[in-house]
Gaussian input, Z-matrix of N, CA and C with variables (Angstrom, degrees):
# hf/3-21g

backbone

0 1
 N
 C     1     B1
 C     2     B2     1     A1
 N     3     B3     2     A2     1     D1
 C     4     B4     3     A3     2     D2
 C     5     B5     4     A4     3     D3
 N     6     B6     5     A5     4     D4
 C     7     B7     6     A6     5     D5
 C     8     B8     7     A7     6     D6
 N     9     B9     8     A8     7     D7
 C    10    B10     9     A9     8     D8
 C    11    B11    10    A10     9     D9
 N    12    B12    11    A11    10    D10
 C    13    B13    12    A12    11    D11
 C    14    B14    13    A13    12    D12
 N    15    B15    14    A14    13    D13
 C    16    B16    15    A15    14    D14
 C    17    B17    16    A16    15    D15
 N    18    B18    17    A17    16    D16
 C    19    B19    18    A18    17    D17
 C    20    B20    19    A19    18    D18
 N    21    B21    20    A20    19    D19
 C    22    B22    21    A21    20    D20
 C    23    B23    22    A22    21    D21
 N    24    B24    23    A23    22    D22
 C    25    B25    24    A24    23    D23
 C    26    B26    25    A25    24    D24
 N    27    B27    26    A26    25    D25
 C    28    B28    27    A27    26    D26
 C    29    B29    28    A28    27    D27
 N    30    B30    29    A29    28    D28
 C    31    B31    30    A30    29    D29
 C    32    B32    31    A31    30    D30
 N    33    B33    32    A32    31    D31
 C    34    B34    33    A33    32    D32
 C    35    B35    34    A34    33    D33
 N    36    B36    35    A35    34    D34
 C    37    B37    36    A36    35    D35
 C    38    B38    37    A37    36    D36
 N    39    B39    38    A38    37    D37
 C    40    B40    39    A39    38    D38
 C    41    B41    40    A40    39    D39
 N    42    B42    41    A41    40    D40
 C    43    B43    42    A42    41    D41
 C    44    B44    43    A43    42    D42
 N    45    B45    44    A44    43    D43
 C    46    B46    45    A45    44    D44
 C    47    B47    46    A46    45    D45
 N    48    B48    47    A47    46    D46
 C    49    B49    48    A48    47    D47
 C    50    B50    49    A49    48    D48
 N    51    B51    50    A50    49    D49
 C    52    B52    51    A51    50    D50
 C    53    B53    52    A52    51    D51
 N    54    B54    53    A53    52    D52
 C    55    B55    54    A54    53    D53
 C    56    B56    55    A55    54    D54
 N    57    B57    56    A56    55    D55
 C    58    B58    57    A57    56    D56
 C    59    B59    58    A58    57    D57
 N    60    B60    59    A59    58    D58
 C    61    B61    60    A60    59    D59
 C    62    B62    61    A61    60    D60
 N    63    B63    62    A62    61    D61
 C    64    B64    63    A63    62    D62
 C    65    B65    64    A64    63    D63
 N    66    B66    65    A65    64    D64
 C    67    B67    66    A66    65    D65
 C    68    B68    67    A67    66    D66
 N    69    B69    68    A68    67    D67
 C    70    B70    69    A69    68    D68
 C    71    B71    70    A70    69    D69
 N    72    B72    71    A71    70    D70
 C    73    B73    72    A72    71    D71
 C    74    B74    73    A73    72    D72
 N    75    B75    74    A74    73    D73
 C    76    B76    75    A75    74    D74
 C    77    B77    76    A76    75    D75
 N    78    B78    77    A77    76    D76
 C    79    B79    78    A78    77    D77
 C    80    B80    79    A79    78    D78
 N    81    B81    80    A80    79    D79
 C    82    B82    81    A81    80    D80
 C    83    B83    82    A82    81    D81
 N    84    B84    83    A83    82    D82
 C    85    B85    84    A84    83    D83
 C    86    B86    85    A85    84    D84
 N    87    B87    86    A86    85    D85
 C    88    B88    87    A87    86    D86
 C    89    B89    88    A88    87    D87
 N    90    B90    89    A89    88    D88
 C    91    B91    90    A90    89    D89
 C    92    B92    91    A91    90    D90
 N    93    B93    92    A92    91    D91
 C    94    B94    93    A93    92    D92
 C    95    B95    94    A94    93    D93
 N    96    B96    95    A95    94    D94
 C    97    B97    96    A96    95    D95
 C    98    B98    97    A97    96    D96
 N    99    B99    98    A98    97    D97
 C   100   B100    99    A99    98    D98
 C   101   B101   100   A100    99    D99
 N   102   B102   101   A101   100   D100
 C   103   B103   102   A102   101   D101
 C   104   B104   103   A103   102   D102
 N   105   B105   104   A104   103   D103
 C   106   B106   105   A105   104   D104
 C   107   B107   106   A106   105   D105
 N   108   B108   107   A107   106   D106
 C   109   B109   108   A108   107   D107
 C   110   B110   109   A109   108   D108
 N   111   B111   110   A110   109   D109
 C   112   B112   111   A111   110   D110
 C   113   B113   112   A112   111   D111
 N   114   B114   113   A113   112   D112
 C   115   B115   114   A114   113   D113
 C   116   B116   115   A115   114   D114
 N   117   B117   116   A116   115   D115
 C   118   B118   117   A117   116   D116
 C   119   B119   118   A118   117   D117
 N   120   B120   119   A119   118   D118
 C   121   B121   120   A120   119   D119
 C   122   B122   121   A121   120   D120
 N   123   B123   122   A122   121   D121
 C   124   B124   123   A123   122   D122
 C   125   B125   124   A124   123   D123
 N   126   B126   125   A125   124   D124
 C   127   B127   126   A126   125   D125
 C   128   B128   127   A127   126   D126
 N   129   B129   128   A128   127   D127
 C   130   B130   129   A129   128   D128
 C   131   B131   130   A130   129   D129
 N   132   B132   131   A131   130   D130
 C   133   B133   132   A132   131   D131
 C   134   B134   133   A133   132   D132
 N   135   B135   134   A134   133   D133
 C   136   B136   135   A135   134   D134
 C   137   B137   136   A136   135   D135
 N   138   B138   137   A137   136   D136
 C   139   B139   138   A138   137   D137
 C   140   B140   139   A139   138   D138
 N   141   B141   140   A140   139   D139
 C   142   B142   141   A141   140   D140
 C   143   B143   142   A142   141   D141
 N   144   B144   143   A143   142   D142
 C   145   B145   144   A144   143   D143
 C   146   B146   145   A145   144   D144
 N   147   B147   146   A146   145   D145
 C   148   B148   147   A147   146   D146
 C   149   B149   148   A148   147   D147
 N   150   B150   149   A149   148   D148
 C   151   B151   150   A150   149   D149
 C   152   B152   151   A151   150   D150
 N   153   B153   152   A152   151   D151
 C   154   B154   153   A153   152   D152
 C   155   B155   154   A154   153   D153
 N   156   B156   155   A155   154   D154
 C   157   B157   156   A156   155   D155
 C   158   B158   157   A157   156   D156
 N   159   B159   158   A158   157   D157
 C   160   B160   159   A159   158   D158
 C   161   B161   160   A160   159   D159
 N   162   B162   161   A161   160   D160
 C   163   B163   162   A162   161   D161
 C   164   B164   163   A163   162   D162
 N   165   B165   164   A164   163   D163
 C   166   B166   165   A165   164   D164
 C   167   B167   166   A166   165   D165
 N   168   B168   167   A167   166   D166
 C   169   B169   168   A168   167   D167
 C   170   B170   169   A169   168   D168
 N   171   B171   170   A170   169   D169
 C   172   B172   171   A171   170   D170
 C   173   B173   172   A172   171   D171
 N   174   B174   173   A173   172   D172
 C   175   B175   174   A174   173   D173
 C   176   B176   175   A175   174   D174
 N   177   B177   176   A176   175   D175
 C   178   B178   177   A177   176   D176
 C   179   B179   178   A178   177   D177
 N   180   B180   179   A179   178   D178
 C   181   B181   180   A180   179   D179
 C   182   B182   181   A181   180   D180
 N   183   B183   182   A182   181   D181
 C   184   B184   183   A183   182   D182
 C   185   B185   184   A184   183   D183
 N   186   B186   185   A185   184   D184
 C   187   B187   186   A186   185   D185
 C   188   B188   187   A187   186   D186
 N   189   B189   188   A188   187   D187
 C   190   B190   189   A189   188   D188
 C   191   B191   190   A190   189   D189
 N   192   B192   191   A191   190   D190
 C   193   B193   192   A192   191   D191
 C   194   B194   193   A193   192   D192
 N   195   B195   194   A194   193   D193
 C   196   B196   195   A195   194   D194
 C   197   B197   196   A196   195   D195
 N   198   B198   197   A197   196   D196
 C   199   B199   198   A198   197   D197
 C   200   B200   199   A199   198   D198
 N   201   B201   200   A200   199   D199
 C   202   B202   201   A201   200   D200
 C   203   B203   202   A202   201   D201
 N   204   B204   203   A203   202   D202
 C   205   B205   204   A204   203   D203
 C   206   B206   205   A205   204   D204
 N   207   B207   206   A206   205   D205
 C   208   B208   207   A207   206   D206
 C   209   B209   208   A208   207   D207
 N   210   B210   209   A209   208   D208
 C   211   B211   210   A210   209   D209
 C   212   B212   211   A211   210   D210
 N   213   B213   212   A212   211   D211
 C   214   B214   213   A213   212   D212
 C   215   B215   214   A214   213   D213
 N   216   B216   215   A215   214   D214
 C   217   B217   216   A216   215   D215
 C   218   B218   217   A217   216   D216
 N   219   B219   218   A218   217   D217
 C   220   B220   219   A219   218   D218
 C   221   B221   220   A220   219   D219
 N   222   B222   221   A221   220   D220
 C   223   B223   222   A222   221   D221
 C   224   B224   223   A223   222   D222
 N   225   B225   224   A224   223   D223
 C   226   B226   225   A225   224   D224
 C   227   B227   226   A226   225   D225
 N   228   B228   227   A227   226   D226
 C   229   B229   228   A228   227   D227
 C   230   B230   229   A229   228   D228
 N   231   B231   230   A230   229   D229
 C   232   B232   231   A231   230   D230
 C   233   B233   232   A232   231   D231
 N   234   B234   233   A233   232   D232
 C   235   B235   234   A234   233   D233
 C   236   B236   235   A235   234   D234
 N   237   B237   236   A236   235   D235
 C   238   B238   237   A237   236   D236
 C   239   B239   238   A238   237   D237
 N   240   B240   239   A239   238   D238
 C   241   B241   240   A240   239   D239
 C   242   B242   241   A241   240   D240
 N   243   B243   242   A242   241   D241
 C   244   B244   243   A243   242   D242
 C   245   B245   244   A244   243   D243
 N   246   B246   245   A245   244   D244
 C   247   B247   246   A246   245   D245
 C   248   B248   247   A247   246   D246
 N   249   B249   248   A248   247   D247
 C   250   B250   249   A249   248   D248
 C   251   B251   250   A250   249   D249
 N   252   B252   251   A251   250   D250
 C   253   B253   252   A252   251   D251
 C   254   B254   253   A253   252   D252
 N   255   B255   254   A254   253   D253
 C   256   B256   255   A255   254   D254
 C   257   B257   256   A256   255   D255
 N   258   B258   257   A257   256   D256
 C   259   B259   258   A258   257   D257
 C   260   B260   259   A259   258   D258
 N   261   B261   260   A260   259   D259
 C   262   B262   261   A261   260   D260
 C   263   B263   262   A262   261   D261

   B1=1.4444
   B2=1.5301
   B3=1.3331
   B4=1.4592
   B5=1.5244
   B6=1.3102
   B7=1.4588
   B8=1.5197
   B9=1.3279
   B10=1.4549
   B11=1.5194
   B12=1.3258
   B13=1.4694
   B14=1.5191
   B15=1.3309
   B16=1.4635
   B17=1.5236
   B18=1.3143
   B19=1.4673
   B20=1.5348
   B21=1.3205
   B22=1.4626
   B23=1.5243
   B24=1.3164
   B25=1.4713
   B26=1.5329
   B27=1.3220
   B28=1.4687
   B29=1.5216
   B30=1.3180
   B31=1.4592
   B32=1.5325
   B33=1.3170
   B34=1.4657
   B35=1.5220
   B36=1.3104
   B37=1.4659
   B38=1.5252
   B39=1.3207
   B40=1.4618
   B41=1.5235
   B42=1.3091
   B43=1.4587
   B44=1.5220
   B45=1.2987
   B46=1.4599
   B47=1.5245
   B48=1.3286
   B49=1.4614
   B50=1.5327
   B51=1.3208
   B52=1.4626
   B53=1.5353
   B54=1.3029
   B55=1.4618
   B56=1.5302
   B57=1.3040
   B58=1.4650
   B59=1.5258
   B60=1.3211
   B61=1.4626
   B62=1.5245
   B63=1.3112
   B64=1.4549
   B65=1.5298
   B66=1.3050
   B67=1.4695
   B68=1.5226
   B69=1.3271
   B70=1.4612
   B71=1.5197
   B72=1.3103
   B73=1.4669
   B74=1.5195
   B75=1.3104
   B76=1.4548
   B77=1.5272
   B78=1.3272
   B79=1.4579
   B80=1.5274
   B81=1.3304
   B82=1.4679
   B83=1.5251
   B84=1.3231
   B85=1.4531
   B86=1.5190
   B87=1.3035
   B88=1.4617
   B89=1.5302
   B90=1.3105
   B91=1.4689
   B92=1.5273
   B93=1.3046
   B94=1.4708
   B95=1.5259
   B96=1.3306
   B97=1.4623
   B98=1.5291
   B99=1.3203
   B100=1.4657
   B101=1.5158
   B102=1.3236
   B103=1.4628
   B104=1.5283
   B105=1.3181
   B106=1.4687
   B107=1.5304
   B108=1.3291
   B109=1.4611
   B110=1.5253
   B111=1.3238
   B112=1.4664
   B113=1.5287
   B114=1.3300
   B115=1.4628
   B116=1.5299
   B117=1.3386
   B118=1.4625
   B119=1.5292
   B120=1.3197
   B121=1.4668
   B122=1.5260
   B123=1.3249
   B124=1.4559
   B125=1.5201
   B126=1.3099
   B127=1.4562
   B128=1.5284
   B129=1.3115
   B130=1.4703
   B131=1.5196
   B132=1.3158
   B133=1.4540
   B134=1.5286
   B135=1.3176
   B136=1.4635
   B137=1.5297
   B138=1.3351
   B139=1.4633
   B140=1.5242
   B141=1.3199
   B142=1.4693
   B143=1.5305
   B144=1.3268
   B145=1.4635
   B146=1.5259
   B147=1.3329
   B148=1.4647
   B149=1.5276
   B150=1.3408
   B151=1.4624
   B152=1.5324
   B153=1.3196
   B154=1.4654
   B155=1.5302
   B156=1.3410
   B157=1.4640
   B158=1.5314
   B159=1.3190
   B160=1.4614
   B161=1.5174
   B162=1.3249
   B163=1.4630
   B164=1.5166
   B165=1.3183
   B166=1.4591
   B167=1.5192
   B168=1.3316
   B169=1.4605
   B170=1.5203
   B171=1.3072
   B172=1.4650
   B173=1.5139
   B174=1.3258
   B175=1.4652
   B176=1.5158
   B177=1.3229
   B178=1.4546
   B179=1.5253
   B180=1.3215
   B181=1.4652
   B182=1.5155
   B183=1.3111
   B184=1.4666
   B185=1.5289
   B186=1.3007
   B187=1.4595
   B188=1.5082
   B189=1.3141
   B190=1.4548
   B191=1.5219
   B192=1.2977
   B193=1.4604
   B194=1.5215
   B195=1.3287
   B196=1.4652
   B197=1.5247
   B198=1.3098
   B199=1.4593
   B200=1.5207
   B201=1.3228
   B202=1.4628
   B203=1.5220
   B204=1.3238
   B205=1.4593
   B206=1.5234
   B207=1.3251
   B208=1.4598
   B209=1.5250
   B210=1.3312
   B211=1.4548
   B212=1.5293
   B213=1.3381
   B214=1.4615
   B215=1.5216
   B216=1.3401
   B217=1.4640
   B218=1.5259
   B219=1.3101
   B220=1.4646
   B221=1.5161
   B222=1.3217
   B223=1.4608
   B224=1.5148
   B225=1.3275
   B226=1.4544
   B227=1.5050
   B228=1.3191
   B229=1.4552
   B230=1.5252
   B231=1.3391
   B232=1.4598
   B233=1.5315
   B234=1.3243
   B235=1.4625
   B236=1.5234
   B237=1.3202
   B238=1.4602
   B239=1.5237
   B240=1.3259
   B241=1.4522
   B242=1.5195
   B243=1.3380
   B244=1.4594
   B245=1.5201
   B246=1.3285
   B247=1.4576
   B248=1.5235
   B249=1.3317
   B250=1.4529
   B251=1.5254
   B252=1.3498
   B253=1.4571
   B254=1.5188
   B255=1.3165
   B256=1.4619
   B257=1.5124
   B258=1.3119
   B259=1.4581
   B260=1.5107
   B261=1.3348
   B262=1.4654
   B263=1.4977
   A1=108.71
   A2=115.28
   A3=121.48
   A4=109.33
   A5=114.93
   A6=122.52
   A7=106.73
   A8=116.76
   A9=122.26
   A10=108.52
   A11=117.13
   A12=121.82
   A13=107.25
   A14=116.18
   A15=121.69
   A16=113.06
   A17=117.82
   A18=121.07
   A19=109.87
   A20=115.07
   A21=122.54
   A22=112.83
   A23=118.64
   A24=120.20
   A25=110.87
   A26=117.64
   A27=121.42
   A28=110.13
   A29=116.61
   A30=123.35
   A31=110.28
   A32=117.47
   A33=121.65
   A34=111.41
   A35=116.77
   A36=121.38
   A37=110.74
   A38=116.78
   A39=121.27
   A40=113.03
   A41=116.78
   A42=120.08
   A43=114.91
   A44=119.82
   A45=120.79
   A46=112.29
   A47=116.74
   A48=121.47
   A49=108.90
   A50=117.07
   A51=122.33
   A52=112.95
   A53=117.06
   A54=120.69
   A55=112.95
   A56=117.58
   A57=120.95
   A58=112.80
   A59=117.48
   A60=121.26
   A61=111.32
   A62=116.29
   A63=121.72
   A64=113.35
   A65=118.59
   A66=121.81
   A67=113.04
   A68=116.67
   A69=120.12
   A70=109.57
   A71=115.89
   A72=121.79
   A73=111.75
   A74=117.65
   A75=121.68
   A76=110.91
   A77=115.72
   A78=122.02
   A79=108.14
   A80=117.28
   A81=119.54
   A82=113.12
   A83=115.48
   A84=121.74
   A85=108.00
   A86=117.33
   A87=119.23
   A88=109.83
   A89=116.73
   A90=120.46
   A91=111.85
   A92=117.40
   A93=120.30
   A94=110.85
   A95=117.29
   A96=121.67
   A97=110.98
   A98=116.55
   A99=120.98
   A100=110.04
   A101=117.20
   A102=121.96
   A103=110.87
   A104=116.71
   A105=121.36
   A106=110.59
   A107=117.41
   A108=120.86
   A109=111.09
   A110=117.14
   A111=121.08
   A112=110.64
   A113=116.42
   A114=120.72
   A115=110.60
   A116=117.30
   A117=120.50
   A118=111.34
   A119=116.96
   A120=120.69
   A121=110.91
   A122=116.31
   A123=121.06
   A124=110.68
   A125=116.95
   A126=122.25
   A127=111.43
   A128=117.13
   A129=121.26
   A130=110.22
   A131=117.44
   A132=120.77
   A133=111.64
   A134=116.36
   A135=120.11
   A136=110.65
   A137=117.32
   A138=121.08
   A139=113.59
   A140=117.50
   A141=121.40
   A142=111.90
   A143=116.40
   A144=121.01
   A145=112.96
   A146=116.16
   A147=121.36
   A148=112.01
   A149=115.91
   A150=119.62
   A151=110.23
   A152=114.84
   A153=121.84
   A154=107.30
   A155=117.73
   A156=119.22
   A157=111.64
   A158=116.68
   A159=121.01
   A160=111.48
   A161=116.42
   A162=122.52
   A163=108.97
   A164=115.47
   A165=121.72
   A166=107.52
   A167=115.98
   A168=121.97
   A169=108.20
   A170=117.13
   A171=120.90
   A172=110.32
   A173=115.84
   A174=120.16
   A175=108.90
   A176=116.23
   A177=119.71
   A178=113.30
   A179=117.38
   A180=118.36
   A181=113.62
   A182=118.85
   A183=122.65
   A184=110.33
   A185=115.64
   A186=121.98
   A187=109.25
   A188=115.52
   A189=120.18
   A190=113.68
   A191=118.54
   A192=121.25
   A193=112.03
   A194=116.41
   A195=120.32
   A196=109.91
   A197=115.07
   A198=122.15
   A199=106.88
   A200=116.49
   A201=122.13
   A202=109.29
   A203=115.59
   A204=122.91
   A205=109.00
   A206=117.35
   A207=123.07
   A208=110.49
   A209=115.49
   A210=121.72
   A211=109.20
   A212=116.58
   A213=121.87
   A214=110.31
   A215=116.50
   A216=120.31
   A217=109.23
   A218=114.74
   A219=122.27
   A220=107.60
   A221=116.53
   A222=121.62
   A223=107.22
   A224=116.14
   A225=120.18
   A226=110.24
   A227=115.79
   A228=121.73
   A229=111.99
   A230=117.54
   A231=122.14
   A232=109.21
   A233=115.38
   A234=122.19
   A235=107.80
   A236=116.23
   A237=122.44
   A238=110.03
   A239=115.26
   A240=122.30
   A241=108.68
   A242=114.93
   A243=121.25
   A244=108.50
   A245=116.50
   A246=120.34
   A247=107.58
   A248=117.09
   A249=121.58
   A250=112.54
   A251=116.20
   A252=119.91
   A253=109.94
   A254=114.93
   A255=121.28
   A256=109.28
   A257=115.99
   A258=122.17
   A259=108.10
   A260=116.00
   A261=119.10
   A262=111.15
   D1=140.19
   D2=177.50
   D3=-132.95
   D4=148.69
   D5=174.25
   D6=-113.94
   D7=121.32
   D8=-178.26
   D9=-115.47
   D10=126.53
   D11=176.78
   D12=-96.53
   D13=116.15
   D14=-171.25
   D15=-67.23
   D16=-34.40
   D17=179.23
   D18=-107.92
   D19=51.81
   D20=-174.93
   D21=-58.32
   D22=-40.46
   D23=-177.58
   D24=-64.33
   D25=-40.72
   D26=177.12
   D27=-65.46
   D28=-44.50
   D29=178.31
   D30=-58.45
   D31=-47.81
   D32=179.63
   D33=-66.14
   D34=-37.76
   D35=179.49
   D36=-58.69
   D37=-40.28
   D38=-179.22
   D39=-76.23
   D40=-46.26
   D41=-169.31
   D42=-92.68
   D43=-17.01
   D44=178.51
   D45=-99.60
   D46=10.17
   D47=176.55
   D48=-75.85
   D49=116.54
   D50=-176.80
   D51=-63.34
   D52=-24.55
   D53=-174.54
   D54=-93.03
   D55=2.48
   D56=-174.01
   D57=-60.40
   D58=-43.21
   D59=-178.21
   D60=-116.09
   D61=32.68
   D62=-173.90
   D63=-56.94
   D64=-44.86
   D65=-175.69
   D66=-105.63
   D67=32.66
   D68=178.99
   D69=-130.01
   D70=171.76
   D71=176.64
   D72=-91.98
   D73=4.33
   D74=-177.18
   D75=-75.01
   D76=148.96
   D77=177.51
   D78=-112.91
   D79=96.75
   D80=-175.25
   D81=-71.76
   D82=145.70
   D83=171.89
   D84=-90.73
   D85=150.08
   D86=176.89
   D87=-88.46
   D88=173.61
   D89=-175.12
   D90=-63.43
   D91=-33.10
   D92=178.52
   D93=-63.72
   D94=-43.87
   D95=179.30
   D96=-65.93
   D97=-40.76
   D98=178.84
   D99=-65.36
   D100=-44.78
   D101=-179.82
   D102=-60.94
   D103=-41.18
   D104=179.30
   D105=-62.10
   D106=-43.28
   D107=178.61
   D108=-65.10
   D109=-42.32
   D110=177.90
   D111=-60.77
   D112=-44.35
   D113=179.49
   D114=-60.20
   D115=-43.83
   D116=179.23
   D117=-62.23
   D118=-42.20
   D119=177.82
   D120=-62.30
   D121=-45.63
   D122=-179.70
   D123=-63.01
   D124=-44.07
   D125=-179.71
   D126=-60.38
   D127=-45.39
   D128=178.86
   D129=-64.28
   D130=-43.75
   D131=-179.22
   D132=-61.41
   D133=-41.36
   D134=-178.71
   D135=-74.59
   D136=-46.58
   D137=-176.29
   D138=-72.76
   D139=-40.05
   D140=-174.96
   D141=-93.02
   D142=-49.46
   D143=-175.26
   D144=-91.55
   D145=-11.09
   D146=-178.89
   D147=56.71
   D148=42.02
   D149=179.65
   D150=-146.41
   D151=152.41
   D152=176.34
   D153=-98.04
   D154=118.16
   D155=179.23
   D156=-68.39
   D157=136.40
   D158=177.59
   D159=-73.36
   D160=-26.20
   D161=176.19
   D162=-136.37
   D163=141.98
   D164=171.78
   D165=-117.38
   D166=138.38
   D167=179.24
   D168=-123.78
   D169=140.23
   D170=175.27
   D171=-149.04
   D172=148.17
   D173=175.34
   D174=-70.96
   D175=143.33
   D176=-179.69
   D177=-116.90
   D178=-0.40
   D179=-176.62
   D180=-145.25
   D181=22.59
   D182=-178.49
   D183=53.96
   D184=33.75
   D185=-179.25
   D186=-145.26
   D187=-135.90
   D188=-176.54
   D189=-95.62
   D190=-9.41
   D191=-178.52
   D192=-73.85
   D193=135.17
   D194=177.24
   D195=-125.60
   D196=148.49
   D197=173.92
   D198=-106.00
   D199=140.04
   D200=-175.27
   D201=-117.09
   D202=131.78
   D203=-178.83
   D204=-125.80
   D205=132.27
   D206=-178.85
   D207=-102.00
   D208=138.60
   D209=176.81
   D210=-69.32
   D211=134.24
   D212=179.17
   D213=-107.03
   D214=-58.77
   D215=-178.46
   D216=-164.96
   D217=174.06
   D218=176.40
   D219=-132.57
   D220=132.73
   D221=175.30
   D222=-132.08
   D223=111.74
   D224=-176.29
   D225=62.84
   D226=-122.15
   D227=-178.63
   D228=-103.13
   D229=18.39
   D230=-179.79
   D231=-112.15
   D232=127.88
   D233=-179.88
   D234=-108.46
   D235=124.17
   D236=-176.13
   D237=-101.28
   D238=124.98
   D239=176.21
   D240=-127.15
   D241=154.57
   D242=178.31
   D243=-120.26
   D244=132.64
   D245=173.92
   D246=-66.21
   D247=123.35
   D248=-175.99
   D249=-98.73
   D250=-55.39
   D251=-174.67
   D252=-170.95
   D253=-178.60
   D254=173.36
   D255=-121.73
   D256=163.06
   D257=174.98
   D258=-148.21
   D259=152.75
   D260=176.81
   D261=-139.46

C-alpha cells in the first residue's frame, strides 16, 4: 500500500519552510513526519475498518494545528490524497 499526495510540491513548500514558526513556541513537524502519520491512519482504516477515509487529518505542530487531506482516487494499491488546508 502507498499513499501519494497529489500536490506534494505545494505541501512541501508550506511545511518544510524553516521560518514558518520562527517566532512562536510551536514545534512544527516536517512533511516526512506528517506523511508517516497519514500513512498509519490510512493503513489502520483500511485494515481494521475496511474503509477508505474521504478525509485524513493530522497534527502538524505537536499542538492544535491540523492538516487536512482529501481523498482523490485509488489505483491498485496506491491511494491518492490532496493536501487541502490547515486549521487550528
